[in-house]
N, C-alpha and C positions, 0 to 999 in steps of 0.2 A: 307796835303793840304785840306783846308775845304772850306770856302766860295768862295775863288778864284777858286777852282776847281769846286765849285757849278757852277760857271759861265762857266768854261771850259767844264764841263759836258754838260751844255745846248748846247754849240757849238759842242761838239763831237756828241751828239745825233742829232743835226741839220745836221751835216756832214753825219752821218750814215743814216739819213732819205733820204738825197739826193741820197745816194748810192742805196737805195732800189727803188727809183723812176728810177734811171738810170739802175738798175739791178733788175727789179721787182721780178724775181724768187729767188734772192739770199739774199738780205740784206735789211736793212732799212737805208736810208741816207737822207740827207737834204740839198739841196742847190740850184742847178743851173737851174731851169726851168724858162723860162721867156718870150719868145715872143709868137710865135704861135705854134711852134712844138718843140718836143724833138727828136733829132736824135741819134740813137745808131750806132756807127761805130766799125767795127772789120776788120781792114785792108781795103780792097776795098769794103767790104760789108757794106750796110747801110739800116736801117729801121727807121721809125719815127712814133710818135704818137702825135696827136694834144693835146695841153694843155687843150683845151676846153673839150676833152673827160675825162681827169682827173678831171676837175672841175665838170662836170656833175656827175661823179661817187662819188666824194667827197661830193657833196651837196644833191644828191638824192639816191645814192646807185645803180644807174642803169649803166650797162656796155653797151656802144654803140658798133657798129660794129668795129670802129677803135681800141678800147681797147680790144675787145673780143679776138683778136689774141694773146694777151699777157696773158690774164687771164687763158688760158689753162695751163700755165707753173707754176702757183702758186695755193696753196690751199686756202680755204675760210678764214682761220685764217690769212694768209699773206695779203690777200686782205683787210681784216678788219683792220689790222695794217697799211696798206698803207693809207686807207681812214682816219683813225685817225691821222696819221702823217701829212696829207695834211691840215687838218682844226684845229688842236690843236693850241691854242694861244701860242706864244713864250713870256715868261715873261721878256722881255727886252725892253727898249725904244731906240730911235735913238741915244741919247748921249752915253748910255752904249754900244750900238753896235759899234758906230764909235770909241769910245775910245779903246775898246778891239781890234778891227780889225787893229788899227794902232800901237799896241804893237808888240814887236818881236814875242811873242807867237802867237798872232792873225795873223800876216803876215806869219808865218811859216805854220799855218793851211791853210791859203788861197793858199799858194804856192803848198801845197800837193793836195788840192782839185782841183786847177787849172790844174793839170796834167791830170785828167780824166773828169772834167767838163769844157768844152771848148766853145769858141765862134763858130759861124757857119763856120768860116774859119779854125777851128781846132787850134786856138792859145790858149794859157793859159787863163783860165777863171778868173784869179786872180782879175783883176780890175772889171770885170763885176759882179762877185759874191759879191764883197764888195759893189759895188754900189746898187745892187739889195737888199741886206740885209739892208743897211742904208735907202734906199727909202721906203722899206716895213715897217721898224720899225717906220718911221715917220707917217705912217698911223696907229695911236694908237689903233683903234678899229679892225684892221684886220692885225696884224702881225702874219701871218701864212706862212707855207711853200708854200701853193698855191699862196698867194699874192707875195711871193718872186719870184716865177716863172713868174708872170705877170710883175714884175718890172725888169726882166733881160734885160739889154740894148742891145738886138740883136734880129734878126728876128727868130733865132732858137738857141737852146742849143744843143751842141754836146757832147755826152757821149762817151768817149774812152773806149770801153769794154775791150780792151787788158790790159790797165793800171788798170781798175777796177777789172778785174778778178785776176790780180796778187795780189792786196790788199786783195780781198776776199779769195783767196786761202791761203794767209799767215794768215789771221784771222781765217779761218777754221782750219788750222793746230794748231794754238795756242789754240783754243777752244778745239780741240780733245785732245791735250796734257794735258791741264788743267783738263779736265774731267777724264782722266786716272789717273792723279796724285791725284785728289780728291777722286776717287774711292779707290785707294790704301790706302790713309790715313784713310778713313772711315772704310775700311776692317780691317786694323791693329788695330784701336781703338776699334772696336766692338769685335774683337777676343780677345784682351787683357782684355777687360772688362768682357767678358764671362768667362774667366779663372781666374778672380781676385776676391778676397774677402777682398779687402783693407779696406772697411768701416765696415765690420762685427764686428770688435773688438772695435769700438769707437761709441760714441753717435753721431749720425749725426745731425749737426747743420744746421739751415736754415740761410745761410749766406746772403740771400737777405734781411732779416730783419735788421733794424738798430741795432748797438751794444748798449752797456749800457752807453757809455760816452756822456755827454752833451758837447757842444762846442760853442765857440764864433768865430766870424769872424772879423779880423782886416785887414785893408788895409794899406800897407806901400808904400812909394815912394822911389825907388832906383835911385841913381844918380852916374853913373860910369864916373867920370870926365876924366879918361884916354881915354875913347872911345867917349866922348861927347854923352852919352846915358842915358836918363832918362826914367824910366818905373815903372808902379805900379805892386804890387803883393798882392794877397789876401792870408792871413794866417788864416787857420782854426785851432783854439786852443782847444784841449780837456780840460775840466775843471778838473784839477788834479794838485797836488803839486809836482809830480814826473816828471823827464825828460822823454819825449816821443819820439819814433822814428819819423823820418821825411820822408814824401813822396813828391816829386816835380812832378807837372803835366805840360807838355809842349803842348800847343795847336798847331793846324795845320795852314797852310798857309791861310791867309785871314780870320781867325777866331779870337777868343779872349778868355780871361780867364774864361768866363761863359760857354763855350762849354762842359766842364766836371765838372761843379759845382756839378752835381748829384754824381759823383764819389768822389769828394773832401769831400762832406758832409758824404758820407757813410764811407769812410776811417776814418774820424774824429770821427765818432760815435764808432769806434772800437779802439780808443785811439791813432791814428796816428796824428801828426801835419802834416798838408797838406799846401804846399806853391805853389801857382799858379801864375806865372808871366805872364805879357803881353809882347809879343815880338814886339817892335816897328819896323816898316819896313816890317813886314810880318804878320800883324794883320788885323783886319777889317777896321781900319782907313786907312791903305795903299790901300785897295781895294776901299774904298770910295773916296780916292784921285785920284785913277786911273779913276773912273767913272766920277769924277768931272772935270777931265782934268788937275789937278794940279800935277799929276804924270804920267810918260810915260812908266812905267814898273810895272809888278806885284810885283816884289821884286828885291832888289839889291843882286848881287852875294855875297856880304859881309855878308848877313844874314846867309849863311852857316857856317860862323865863329862866328858871333855875337850871334847866338842863344845859342850854348853851353856855350859861355862866359857869357851870361846872367845868366845861371844857376850857374856857378862857382861864379859869383859876388853875386848872391842871397845867396848862402851858406856862403860866407864870411860875408855878412851883417847879417845873422842870428847868426853867431858866435859872431859878435860885439854886437848885440842886447841882446844876452843871458847874456852878462857881464854888459851892461850899461843901459838897459831899464827895468824898474820894471814890465812892462806888460809881458815881455818875459823871464825875468831872471829865470833861473832854469827850463825852460819849454822844452828845446830841448835836445834830445840825439843825439849829433853830431857824434857819432860813429855808428849810425844806420840810414842810409839814403838810400832811394830807389827813382827811377824815373819811370814815365810812360808818354809816348808821343804818339800822333796819327799823322800819315802821315809825314809831315815835322817835327812834334814833335817826331815821331818815329825815324827819322834820328837823331834828336837832342839827344834822349836817347841813341842810339847806339854809337854815337860819344863820349858821356860822359862815356859810358861803356868801351871804349878802341879802337873802330874802327877808323882808320885813313883814311883821304881822299886819294884815290888811283888815282893820276893824270895819271899814265900810262894806267890804264884801261879806264878812261874817254877819253883819246886821241884815244884809239882803238875803242870805242863804239860810240862816238858822231858824227863823220863824217857821219854816216849812219842815222842820226836823222830824216831826211825827210821821211825815209821809215819805221820807227818804228811804232808799234802798242802800244807801251808803253808810255803813256802820261807823266808818272812820270819822264822820261828822260829829258823832257823839263826843269824840275827843277834841276835835278842832273847835267846836262851839263853846267849849269850856273857856276859851279865851275871852268871851264876852263878859265873864265875871272878873276880868282884870281891869284895873284902871286904864282908861283910854289914853295911853301915853306913847311917846316915841322911845321904844326900847332899843338900846344899842347892843344887839346880839351878834353882829358880824365880827369877824376877826381876820384882819388882813394878813396875819401870819400863815393862814391856811391857803395853800396854793391849788388844791384840787379836792373834789368831793365825790364820793360814791353814795348814792341813796338807794337802798333796797326796800321795795314795797313802801315808799314814803307816803305819809298823809300830808297833803299840801294844797289841795284844790281850792278850798275856801279860805283857809287861814293865811295863805299867801296870795293865791290867784295870779292871773297874768301880770298884773301891775307890779307885783313884787318879784316873781320869778324872772321876769325880763331884766331885772337889775343885776342879776348875777353875771359876773364877768370871768370867773375862773372856770377851768374845765370841769364838767359834770358828767357823771355816768349814772343813769337811772336803770335799775334792774327791776323788772316786773314779772309777775306770774299771771298767765292768762286766766287761771282759775282762782284768783284771789277773791274771796267773798267778804273779806274784812276791809281792805282798801282796794276797791275794784280797779282793775287794770286801766280800763278806759278813762274813768273819772279821776283817778289819783296819780296815774303815771303817764299814760299815752297822751291824753290831752294836755297835761302840764308840760310834757316834753316839747310840744309845739310852741309853748310860750317862752321857752328859753331862747335867748338871743346870743349867748356866749358862742364864739366860733368853734370851740372844741366841746361838742356834746355828743353823747352816745346813749341810745336806748337799747337795752338788752331785754329781749322777750323770751322767757322760759315758757314754752307752750306746755300747758298742763301743770305748771307750777302754782303753788298755793301761797298763802301768807306765811306758812310755816316751813316751806320746803328747804330754806337755807339755814334754819336755826338748828343747832345741835341741842339735844335734850340736856337740860341742866340738872346736876345732882340735887339742886335745891328746889326743883320744880314742885309747886304745891299741888297742881292738878296736871296729870299727864295729858299731852295733846292727843286727841283721838286720831287713830290711824287715817281715817277718812279725811280729817282736816289737814294732815301732813301731806297727803297725796303720794303719788308713786315716786320711788327712787330718790329719797332725799339726799343720799350719798352723791348722786350725780349732780343734783342742784348745788350742793356744797362744792363739788369739784369745779363747776362753772365759776363760782365766786372766786375760788383760788386762781383758776386759769386766767381770769380777766382782771382781777385786782393787781396782779403782779405787773403786767405791761402798762396798765393805766398809771399806777403810781411810779413805776420806773420812768415812764415818759414825762409825766407832768410834775412829779415831785423831785425825783432823783436826777431829772434832766438827762436821761439816757435815751436819745432819739432812736437808738438801734431797736428798741422795743415797739416802736410805732407800728410796724407791719402786723403786730399781733392784735392791734385794735382795728381789725378789718373784718368785713363780711366774709372774706376768704378764710381767715383763721377760724372764725366762729363756725363756719360751715364744716371745717375739718374736725373740730372737737364736738360738734353736735351729735347726740345719740338719742335713740329711743329709750324710754318712753317720754323723754322731755326734750324734744327737738328745740334747737336754739336759733334765734335770729338776732341780727344787729342792724340798726339803721343810724345814720348820722344826721339826717335832716328829715323833717316832716312838717308841713304847714297846716294850719287850721283849715285852710281851704281844701287841701288834699284829703284831710280827715273827714270833712263834711261830705265830700263827694262819695266817700266810701259808704256812707249811710244810705 
């Protein structure tokens, strides 16, 4: 999930900012202040703070007597974060806000927020929050959290601390478990690297530098009549007369085929043919339609099926072109094919690798969707709207897969991921708030039984660290959501995809030493230190908690 989640991330951060205003000492949330006071309720107990006190602090940095009682419970860093949250402009307009809040995902977010951000009479704040956000967004020069509070249509905002604390405790538990899991992975990676001399016997290549192949880019239009589905694909062709291995790249939700152009070009320079399709219905055009009001949902559940079928159809088309089109004739090695995908594209890659949709697991997990801290389940649970059938989404032509920030925990689960037999690399960011590392990558890695599996952990990486900004982006990704040094994160993707696909797709075993803890340790840099492990059991993970 990319640009769509860019938008969802803005809303999540907004929601989390509200949270911190409702719970100054605990978190950062965003949403429901609006009239004259904010009231904090815990059972029969109630305290309040004037919104004017928050405004004075936000604009001048001065804490008046009313706010002073709360300031004792937080440190200076948290107060600074609160002040910034109150006055930071929100990069959305009233059309974008209203369109999103009337989608099923937007309404689900409002329902959850409404449980602890309530009206003065302690009723759900669902409608009041939506009204405040839309009204504030209409004030183009002042769409901030502080202004949202002023627009809240009630004399006071009531914060249900009992509900809030339940969410905070669940979040803190997830954070603690993630930190323990990350520490375990880092420790194992460092320990293995210290005891390893994998690279001592080879000449170490700088895999960040482009390879020796020149390449051309061709754009083709695919028309799958059986699905009434027409979409473009960019084909990066190395300039050579011999058939070359093929790598397919699948973009995330709300993104497009330019998001990983940097990786396509890098792979092509090493002699890989790279095919990058656009997935209609879950690309940037779909997000634009949503914002324009011509679409009422972020994506159709059918996209969970159509995306893998797009790749299968693309490979069929490349097979046809290799026989009938002079530009492509003799250029493809159709026995050596790999795939890389990010977020929704990561799901796509794993589905093609052999993981089947697990409707039983979805039925168990999705009823509790309102209480989850895992945003990616909003996408995964769309599968329950599909006919419960055996979908043939795997493709035996694919010999290896890289999944970056994949969403897979419920839609596949252990039962399905354990069926994958080809080599798999999962790349995870420890600071991913969209597809949480522990739930969506680390734990699923323990479910893989394929003998050649790799978990890459980018410490401090986010859901957007590896994505290049698209010229077609509808909403720019906030800097905070991207995280530090995205150029370094993208370098890691290049440095690791080359040896992975050279080894398992191009069948060049001389690159295997670069798939080692030793190599990862050598290329690791601050502020995004890198770790790699090749095995981890569920038991080891549980012990870390």
